[in-house]
mmCIF file of the N, C-alpha and C atoms, coordinates in Angstrom:
data_MODEL
# 
_entry.id   MODEL 
# 
loop_
_atom_site.group_PDB 
_atom_site.id 
_atom_site.type_symbol 
_atom_site.label_atom_id 
_atom_site.label_alt_id 
_atom_site.label_comp_id 
_atom_site.label_asym_id 
_atom_site.label_entity_id 
_atom_site.label_seq_id 
_atom_site.pdbx_PDB_ins_code 
_atom_site.Cartn_x 
_atom_site.Cartn_y 
_atom_site.Cartn_z 
_atom_site.occupancy 
_atom_site.B_iso_or_equiv 
_atom_site.pdbx_formal_charge 
_atom_site.auth_seq_id 
_atom_site.auth_comp_id 
_atom_site.auth_asym_id 
_atom_site.auth_atom_id 
_atom_site.pdbx_PDB_model_num 
ATOM 1   N N  . MET A 1 1  ? 40.492 53.953 -66.560 1.00 0.00 ? 1  MET A N  1 
ATOM 2   C CA . MET A 1 1  ? 40.034 53.135 -67.656 1.00 0.00 ? 1  MET A CA 1 
ATOM 3   C C  . MET A 1 1  ? 38.659 53.631 -68.091 1.00 0.00 ? 1  MET A C  1 
ATOM 4   N N  . LYS A 1 2  ? 38.452 53.626 -69.398 1.00 0.00 ? 2  LYS A N  1 
ATOM 5   C CA . LYS A 1 2  ? 37.170 54.023 -69.982 1.00 0.00 ? 2  LYS A CA 1 
ATOM 6   C C  . LYS A 1 2  ? 36.579 52.830 -70.714 1.00 0.00 ? 2  LYS A C  1 
ATOM 7   N N  . VAL A 1 3  ? 35.275 52.899 -70.968 1.00 0.00 ? 3  VAL A N  1 
ATOM 8   C CA . VAL A 1 3  ? 34.579 51.817 -71.651 1.00 0.00 ? 3  VAL A CA 1 
ATOM 9   C C  . VAL A 1 3  ? 33.734 52.410 -72.772 1.00 0.00 ? 3  VAL A C  1 
ATOM 10  N N  . LYS A 1 4  ? 33.770 51.771 -73.928 1.00 0.00 ? 4  LYS A N  1 
ATOM 11  C CA . LYS A 1 4  ? 32.969 52.196 -75.084 1.00 0.00 ? 4  LYS A CA 1 
ATOM 12  C C  . LYS A 1 4  ? 32.171 50.994 -75.565 1.00 0.00 ? 4  LYS A C  1 
ATOM 13  N N  . TYR A 1 5  ? 30.893 51.190 -75.767 1.00 0.00 ? 5  TYR A N  1 
ATOM 14  C CA . TYR A 1 5  ? 29.991 50.158 -76.268 1.00 0.00 ? 5  TYR A CA 1 
ATOM 15  C C  . TYR A 1 5  ? 29.791 50.419 -77.755 1.00 0.00 ? 5  TYR A C  1 
ATOM 16  N N  . ILE A 1 6  ? 30.140 49.450 -78.597 1.00 0.00 ? 6  ILE A N  1 
ATOM 17  C CA . ILE A 1 6  ? 29.997 49.588 -80.053 1.00 0.00 ? 6  ILE A CA 1 
ATOM 18  C C  . ILE A 1 6  ? 29.088 48.464 -80.532 1.00 0.00 ? 6  ILE A C  1 
ATOM 19  N N  . TRP A 1 7  ? 28.094 48.793 -81.345 1.00 0.00 ? 7  TRP A N  1 
ATOM 20  C CA . TRP A 1 7  ? 27.196 47.773 -81.871 1.00 0.00 ? 7  TRP A CA 1 
ATOM 21  C C  . TRP A 1 7  ? 27.027 47.944 -83.358 1.00 0.00 ? 7  TRP A C  1 
ATOM 22  N N  . ASN A 1 8  ? 26.550 46.891 -83.989 1.00 0.00 ? 8  ASN A N  1 
ATOM 23  C CA . ASN A 1 8  ? 26.326 46.897 -85.427 1.00 0.00 ? 8  ASN A CA 1 
ATOM 24  C C  . ASN A 1 8  ? 24.964 46.284 -85.685 1.00 0.00 ? 8  ASN A C  1 
ATOM 25  N N  . GLU A 1 9  ? 24.021 47.113 -86.080 1.00 0.00 ? 9  GLU A N  1 
ATOM 26  C CA . GLU A 1 9  ? 22.656 46.650 -86.306 1.00 0.00 ? 9  GLU A CA 1 
ATOM 27  C C  . GLU A 1 9  ? 22.520 45.821 -87.570 1.00 0.00 ? 9  GLU A C  1 
ATOM 28  N N  . SER A 1 10 ? 23.425 46.020 -88.525 1.00 0.00 ? 10 SER A N  1 
ATOM 29  C CA . SER A 1 10 ? 23.300 45.292 -89.781 1.00 0.00 ? 10 SER A CA 1 
ATOM 30  C C  . SER A 1 10 ? 23.966 43.925 -89.713 1.00 0.00 ? 10 SER A C  1 
ATOM 31  N N  . CYS A 1 11 ? 24.753 43.685 -88.655 1.00 0.00 ? 11 CYS A N  1 
ATOM 32  C CA . CYS A 1 11 ? 25.473 42.421 -88.474 1.00 0.00 ? 11 CYS A CA 1 
ATOM 33  C C  . CYS A 1 11 ? 26.425 42.157 -89.649 1.00 0.00 ? 11 CYS A C  1 
ATOM 34  N N  . THR A 1 12 ? 26.942 43.220 -90.240 1.00 0.00 ? 12 THR A N  1 
ATOM 35  C CA . THR A 1 12 ? 27.935 43.109 -91.299 1.00 0.00 ? 12 THR A CA 1 
ATOM 36  C C  . THR A 1 12 ? 29.303 43.175 -90.648 1.00 0.00 ? 12 THR A C  1 
ATOM 37  N N  . SER A 1 13 ? 29.984 42.068 -90.615 1.00 0.00 ? 13 SER A N  1 
ATOM 38  C CA . SER A 1 13 ? 31.227 42.007 -89.849 1.00 0.00 ? 13 SER A CA 1 
ATOM 39  C C  . SER A 1 13 ? 32.300 42.949 -90.385 1.00 0.00 ? 13 SER A C  1 
ATOM 40  N N  . ASP A 1 14 ? 32.338 43.208 -91.694 1.00 0.00 ? 14 ASP A N  1 
ATOM 41  C CA . ASP A 1 14 ? 33.344 44.128 -92.242 1.00 0.00 ? 14 ASP A CA 1 
ATOM 42  C C  . ASP A 1 14 ? 33.148 45.540 -91.695 1.00 0.00 ? 14 ASP A C  1 
ATOM 43  N N  . ASP A 1 15 ? 31.911 46.019 -91.674 1.00 0.00 ? 15 ASP A N  1 
ATOM 44  C CA . ASP A 1 15 ? 31.621 47.361 -91.151 1.00 0.00 ? 15 ASP A CA 1 
ATOM 45  C C  . ASP A 1 15 ? 31.894 47.427 -89.651 1.00 0.00 ? 15 ASP A C  1 
ATOM 46  N N  . PHE A 1 16 ? 31.527 46.373 -88.946 1.00 0.00 ? 16 PHE A N  1 
ATOM 47  C CA . PHE A 1 16 ? 31.731 46.302 -87.505 1.00 0.00 ? 16 PHE A CA 1 
ATOM 48  C C  . PHE A 1 16 ? 33.220 46.324 -87.184 1.00 0.00 ? 16 PHE A C  1 
ATOM 49  N N  . GLU A 1 17 ? 33.994 45.530 -87.902 1.00 0.00 ? 17 GLU A N  1 
ATOM 50  C CA . GLU A 1 17 ? 35.443 45.484 -87.693 1.00 0.00 ? 17 GLU A CA 1 
ATOM 51  C C  . GLU A 1 17 ? 36.087 46.836 -88.017 1.00 0.00 ? 17 GLU A C  1 
ATOM 52  N N  . ARG A 1 18 ? 35.647 47.469 -89.076 1.00 0.00 ? 18 ARG A N  1 
ATOM 53  C CA . ARG A 1 18 ? 36.182 48.781 -89.468 1.00 0.00 ? 18 ARG A CA 1 
ATOM 54  C C  . ARG A 1 18 ? 35.891 49.825 -88.388 1.00 0.00 ? 18 ARG A C  1 
ATOM 55  N N  . GLU A 1 19 ? 34.672 49.805 -87.846 1.00 0.00 ? 19 GLU A N  1 
ATOM 56  C CA . GLU A 1 19 ? 34.302 50.764 -86.804 1.00 0.00 ? 19 GLU A CA 1 
ATOM 57  C C  . GLU A 1 19 ? 35.154 50.571 -85.546 1.00 0.00 ? 19 GLU A C  1 
ATOM 58  N N  . ILE A 1 20 ? 35.373 49.324 -85.158 1.00 0.00 ? 20 ILE A N  1 
ATOM 59  C CA . ILE A 1 20 ? 36.215 49.049 -83.992 1.00 0.00 ? 20 ILE A CA 1 
ATOM 60  C C  . ILE A 1 20 ? 37.645 49.493 -84.250 1.00 0.00 ? 20 ILE A C  1 
ATOM 61  N N  . ASN A 1 21 ? 38.191 49.141 -85.408 1.00 0.00 ? 21 ASN A N  1 
ATOM 62  C CA . ASN A 1 21 ? 39.574 49.512 -85.735 1.00 0.00 ? 21 ASN A CA 1 
ATOM 63  C C  . ASN A 1 21 ? 39.772 51.022 -85.755 1.00 0.00 ? 21 ASN A C  1 
ATOM 64  N N  . GLU A 1 22 ? 38.803 51.755 -86.270 1.00 0.00 ? 22 GLU A N  1 
ATOM 65  C CA . GLU A 1 22 ? 38.899 53.217 -86.285 1.00 0.00 ? 22 GLU A CA 1 
ATOM 66  C C  . GLU A 1 22 ? 38.865 53.776 -84.865 1.00 0.00 ? 22 GLU A C  1 
ATOM 67  N N  . PHE A 1 23 ? 38.028 53.197 -84.013 1.00 0.00 ? 23 PHE A N  1 
ATOM 68  C CA . PHE A 1 23 ? 37.913 53.693 -82.648 1.00 0.00 ? 23 PHE A CA 1 
ATOM 69  C C  . PHE A 1 23 ? 39.184 53.443 -81.836 1.00 0.00 ? 23 PHE A C  1 
ATOM 70  N N  . ILE A 1 24 ? 39.803 52.283 -81.983 1.00 0.00 ? 24 ILE A N  1 
ATOM 71  C CA . ILE A 1 24 ? 40.931 51.922 -81.113 1.00 0.00 ? 24 ILE A CA 1 
ATOM 72  C C  . ILE A 1 24 ? 42.256 52.565 -81.514 1.00 0.00 ? 24 ILE A C  1 
ATOM 73  N N  . LYS A 1 25 ? 42.304 53.209 -82.667 1.00 0.00 ? 25 LYS A N  1 
ATOM 74  C CA . LYS A 1 25 ? 43.553 53.876 -83.076 1.00 0.00 ? 25 LYS A CA 1 
ATOM 75  C C  . LYS A 1 25 ? 43.959 54.906 -82.030 1.00 0.00 ? 25 LYS A C  1 
ATOM 76  N N  . GLY A 1 26 ? 45.207 54.809 -81.582 1.00 0.00 ? 26 GLY A N  1 
ATOM 77  C CA . GLY A 1 26 ? 45.741 55.789 -80.640 1.00 0.00 ? 26 GLY A CA 1 
ATOM 78  C C  . GLY A 1 26 ? 45.304 55.585 -79.198 1.00 0.00 ? 26 GLY A C  1 
ATOM 79  N N  . LYS A 1 27 ? 44.730 54.414 -78.896 1.00 0.00 ? 27 LYS A N  1 
ATOM 80  C CA . LYS A 1 27 ? 44.305 54.134 -77.524 1.00 0.00 ? 27 LYS A CA 1 
ATOM 81  C C  . LYS A 1 27 ? 45.029 52.891 -77.015 1.00 0.00 ? 27 LYS A C  1 
ATOM 82  N N  . ASN A 1 28 ? 45.245 52.820 -75.720 1.00 0.00 ? 28 ASN A N  1 
ATOM 83  C CA . ASN A 1 28 ? 45.779 51.609 -75.093 1.00 0.00 ? 28 ASN A CA 1 
ATOM 84  C C  . ASN A 1 28 ? 44.589 50.715 -74.768 1.00 0.00 ? 28 ASN A C  1 
ATOM 85  N N  . ILE A 1 29 ? 44.490 49.591 -75.444 1.00 0.00 ? 29 ILE A N  1 
ATOM 86  C CA . ILE A 1 29 ? 43.356 48.689 -75.255 1.00 0.00 ? 29 ILE A CA 1 
ATOM 87  C C  . ILE A 1 29 ? 43.641 47.761 -74.076 1.00 0.00 ? 29 ILE A C  1 
ATOM 88  N N  . VAL A 1 30 ? 42.719 47.750 -73.128 1.00 0.00 ? 30 VAL A N  1 
ATOM 89  C CA . VAL A 1 30 ? 42.819 46.866 -71.972 1.00 0.00 ? 30 VAL A CA 1 
ATOM 90  C C  . VAL A 1 30 ? 42.192 45.517 -72.324 1.00 0.00 ? 30 VAL A C  1 
ATOM 91  N N  . ASP A 1 31 ? 40.998 45.547 -72.934 1.00 0.00 ? 31 ASP A N  1 
ATOM 92  C CA . ASP A 1 31 ? 40.296 44.319 -73.295 1.00 0.00 ? 31 ASP A CA 1 
ATOM 93  C C  . ASP A 1 31 ? 39.146 44.665 -74.233 1.00 0.00 ? 31 ASP A C  1 
ATOM 94  N N  . ILE A 1 32 ? 38.730 43.684 -75.025 1.00 0.00 ? 32 ILE A N  1 
ATOM 95  C CA . ILE A 1 32 ? 37.546 43.815 -75.873 1.00 0.00 ? 32 ILE A CA 1 
ATOM 96  C C  . ILE A 1 32 ? 36.731 42.546 -75.707 1.00 0.00 ? 32 ILE A C  1 
ATOM 97  N N  . LYS A 1 33 ? 35.461 42.707 -75.394 1.00 0.00 ? 33 LYS A N  1 
ATOM 98  C CA . LYS A 1 33 ? 34.535 41.576 -75.254 1.00 0.00 ? 33 LYS A CA 1 
ATOM 99  C C  . LYS A 1 33 ? 33.522 41.655 -76.392 1.00 0.00 ? 33 LYS A C  1 
ATOM 100 N N  . PHE A 1 34 ? 33.358 40.568 -77.135 1.00 0.00 ? 34 PHE A N  1 
ATOM 101 C CA . PHE A 1 34 ? 32.407 40.500 -78.239 1.00 0.00 ? 34 PHE A CA 1 
ATOM 102 C C  . PHE A 1 34 ? 31.224 39.632 -77.845 1.00 0.00 ? 34 PHE A C  1 
ATOM 103 N N  . GLN A 1 35 ? 30.036 40.009 -78.342 1.00 0.00 ? 35 GLN A N  1 
ATOM 104 C CA . GLN A 1 35 ? 28.845 39.225 -78.025 1.00 0.00 ? 35 GLN A CA 1 
ATOM 105 C C  . GLN A 1 35 ? 27.836 39.326 -79.159 1.00 0.00 ? 35 GLN A C  1 
ATOM 106 N N  . PRO A 1 36 ? 27.427 38.209 -79.719 1.00 0.00 ? 36 PRO A N  1 
ATOM 107 C CA . PRO A 1 36 ? 26.307 38.249 -80.666 1.00 0.00 ? 36 PRO A CA 1 
ATOM 108 C C  . PRO A 1 36 ? 25.004 38.340 -79.870 1.00 0.00 ? 36 PRO A C  1 
ATOM 109 N N  . THR A 1 37 ? 24.024 39.001 -80.416 1.00 0.00 ? 37 THR A N  1 
ATOM 110 C CA . THR A 1 37 ? 22.732 39.129 -79.746 1.00 0.00 ? 37 THR A CA 1 
ATOM 111 C C  . THR A 1 37 ? 21.656 39.351 -80.800 1.00 0.00 ? 37 THR A C  1 
ATOM 112 N N  . ARG A 1 38 ? 20.453 39.594 -80.376 1.00 0.00 ? 38 ARG A N  1 
ATOM 113 C CA . ARG A 1 38 ? 19.353 39.908 -81.302 1.00 0.00 ? 38 ARG A CA 1 
ATOM 114 C C  . ARG A 1 38 ? 18.702 41.209 -80.865 1.00 0.00 ? 38 ARG A C  1 
ATOM 115 N N  . GLY A 1 39 ? 18.351 42.016 -81.858 1.00 0.00 ? 39 GLY A N  1 
ATOM 116 C CA . GLY A 1 39 ? 17.665 43.268 -81.584 1.00 0.00 ? 39 GLY A CA 1 
ATOM 117 C C  . GLY A 1 39 ? 16.229 43.008 -81.171 1.00 0.00 ? 39 GLY A C  1 
ATOM 118 N N  . GLY A 1 40 ? 15.509 44.076 -80.852 1.00 0.00 ? 40 GLY A N  1 
ATOM 119 C CA . GLY A 1 40 ? 14.129 43.972 -80.410 1.00 0.00 ? 40 GLY A CA 1 
ATOM 120 C C  . GLY A 1 40 ? 13.220 43.290 -81.418 1.00 0.00 ? 40 GLY A C  1 
ATOM 121 N N  . ASP A 1 41 ? 13.556 43.416 -82.695 1.00 0.00 ? 41 ASP A N  1 
ATOM 122 C CA . ASP A 1 41 ? 12.739 42.790 -83.739 1.00 0.00 ? 41 ASP A CA 1 
ATOM 123 C C  . ASP A 1 41 ? 13.277 41.426 -84.163 1.00 0.00 ? 41 ASP A C  1 
ATOM 124 N N  . GLY A 1 42 ? 14.237 40.880 -83.383 1.00 0.00 ? 42 GLY A N  1 
ATOM 125 C CA . GLY A 1 42 ? 14.770 39.551 -83.669 1.00 0.00 ? 42 GLY A CA 1 
ATOM 126 C C  . GLY A 1 42 ? 15.905 39.515 -84.674 1.00 0.00 ? 42 GLY A C  1 
ATOM 127 N N  . VAL A 1 43 ? 16.336 40.678 -85.159 1.00 0.00 ? 43 VAL A N  1 
ATOM 128 C CA . VAL A 1 43 ? 17.415 40.749 -86.138 1.00 0.00 ? 43 VAL A CA 1 
ATOM 129 C C  . VAL A 1 43 ? 18.750 40.516 -85.435 1.00 0.00 ? 43 VAL A C  1 
ATOM 130 N N  . PRO A 1 44 ? 19.618 39.649 -85.978 1.00 0.00 ? 44 PRO A N  1 
ATOM 131 C CA . PRO A 1 44 ? 20.924 39.421 -85.363 1.00 0.00 ? 44 PRO A CA 1 
ATOM 132 C C  . PRO A 1 44 ? 21.755 40.708 -85.331 1.00 0.00 ? 44 PRO A C  1 
ATOM 133 N N  . MET A 1 45 ? 22.458 40.907 -84.233 1.00 0.00 ? 45 MET A N  1 
ATOM 134 C CA . MET A 1 45 ? 23.318 42.078 -84.062 1.00 0.00 ? 45 MET A CA 1 
ATOM 135 C C  . MET A 1 45 ? 24.622 41.624 -83.417 1.00 0.00 ? 45 MET A C  1 
ATOM 136 N N  . LEU A 1 46 ? 25.629 42.446 -83.544 1.00 0.00 ? 46 LEU A N  1 
ATOM 137 C CA . LEU A 1 46 ? 26.892 42.222 -82.864 1.00 0.00 ? 46 LEU A CA 1 
ATOM 138 C C  . LEU A 1 46 ? 27.162 43.409 -81.961 1.00 0.00 ? 46 LEU A C  1 
ATOM 139 N N  . PHE A 1 47 ? 27.796 43.170 -80.810 1.00 0.00 ? 47 PHE A N  1 
ATOM 140 C CA . PHE A 1 47 ? 28.265 44.301 -80.033 1.00 0.00 ? 47 PHE A CA 1 
ATOM 141 C C  . PHE A 1 47 ? 29.596 43.977 -79.406 1.00 0.00 ? 47 PHE A C  1 
ATOM 142 N N  . ALA A 1 48 ? 30.339 45.035 -79.125 1.00 0.00 ? 48 ALA A N  1 
ATOM 143 C CA . ALA A 1 48 ? 31.644 44.911 -78.491 1.00 0.00 ? 48 ALA A CA 1 
ATOM 144 C C  . ALA A 1 48 ? 31.721 45.906 -77.353 1.00 0.00 ? 48 ALA A C  1 
ATOM 145 N N  . LEU A 1 49 ? 32.299 45.475 -76.265 1.00 0.00 ? 49 LEU A N  1 
ATOM 146 C CA . LEU A 1 49 ? 32.570 46.332 -75.130 1.00 0.00 ? 49 LEU A CA 1 
ATOM 147 C C  . LEU A 1 49 ? 34.083 46.532 -75.120 1.00 0.00 ? 49 LEU A C  1 
ATOM 148 N N  . VAL A 1 50 ? 34.527 47.759 -75.399 1.00 0.00 ? 50 VAL A N  1 
ATOM 149 C CA . VAL A 1 50 ? 35.951 48.055 -75.516 1.00 0.00 ? 50 VAL A CA 1 
ATOM 150 C C  . VAL A 1 50 ? 36.404 48.790 -74.256 1.00 0.00 ? 50 VAL A C  1 
ATOM 151 N N  . MET A 1 51 ? 37.331 48.196 -73.539 1.00 0.00 ? 51 MET A N  1 
ATOM 152 C CA . MET A 1 51 ? 37.905 48.823 -72.350 1.00 0.00 ? 51 MET A CA 1 
ATOM 153 C C  . MET A 1 51 ? 39.273 49.371 -72.754 1.00 0.00 ? 51 MET A C  1 
ATOM 154 N N  . TYR A 1 52 ? 39.476 50.668 -72.500 1.00 0.00 ? 52 TYR A N  1 
ATOM 155 C CA . TYR A 1 52 ? 40.682 51.316 -73.018 1.00 0.00 ? 52 TYR A CA 1 
ATOM 156 C C  . TYR A 1 52 ? 41.142 52.444 -72.115 1.00 0.00 ? 52 TYR A C  1 
ATOM 157 N N  . GLU A 1 53 ? 42.341 52.913 -72.392 1.00 0.00 ? 53 GLU A N  1 
ATOM 158 C CA . GLU A 1 53 ? 42.888 54.098 -71.757 1.00 0.00 ? 53 GLU A CA 1 
ATOM 159 C C  . GLU A 1 53 ? 43.382 55.026 -72.855 1.00 0.00 ? 53 GLU A C  1 
ATOM 160 N N  . GLU A 1 54 ? 43.164 56.313 -72.658 1.00 0.00 ? 54 GLU A N  1 
ATOM 161 C CA . GLU A 1 54 ? 43.652 57.292 -73.624 1.00 0.00 ? 54 GLU A CA 1 
ATOM 162 C C  . GLU A 1 54 ? 45.178 57.319 -73.552 1.00 0.00 ? 54 GLU A C  1 
ATOM 163 N N  . VAL A 1 55 ? 45.817 57.517 -74.691 1.00 0.00 ? 55 VAL A N  1 
ATOM 164 C CA . VAL A 1 55 ? 47.272 57.633 -74.729 1.00 0.00 ? 55 VAL A CA 1 
ATOM 165 C C  . VAL A 1 55 ? 47.641 59.067 -74.398 1.00 0.00 ? 55 VAL A C  1 
ATOM 166 N N  . SER A 1 56 ? 48.486 59.255 -73.395 1.00 0.00 ? 56 SER A N  1 
ATOM 167 C CA . SER A 1 56 ? 48.930 60.608 -73.062 1.00 0.00 ? 56 SER A CA 1 
ATOM 168 C C  . SER A 1 56 ? 50.235 60.890 -73.766 1.00 0.00 ? 56 SER A C  1 
ATOM 169 N N  . GLU A 1 57 ? 50.294 62.075 -74.337 1.00 0.00 ? 57 GLU A N  1 
ATOM 170 C CA . GLU A 1 57 ? 51.489 62.452 -75.100 1.00 0.00 ? 57 GLU A CA 1 
ATOM 171 C C  . GLU A 1 57 ? 52.431 63.277 -74.286 1.00 0.00 ? 57 GLU A C  1 
# 
């Protein structure tokens, strides 16, 4: 199992969702954990921890 950390500094959910969807194409997803947080300057951010396995052909 592999893990990928994806974050979105702009907190734009459309861009964040698009980035996650592009990453998970062709992978077996084990789990995805989402968490809202704040950056160092207090700006809201989103991050996702994606646990996956590569698809073997």
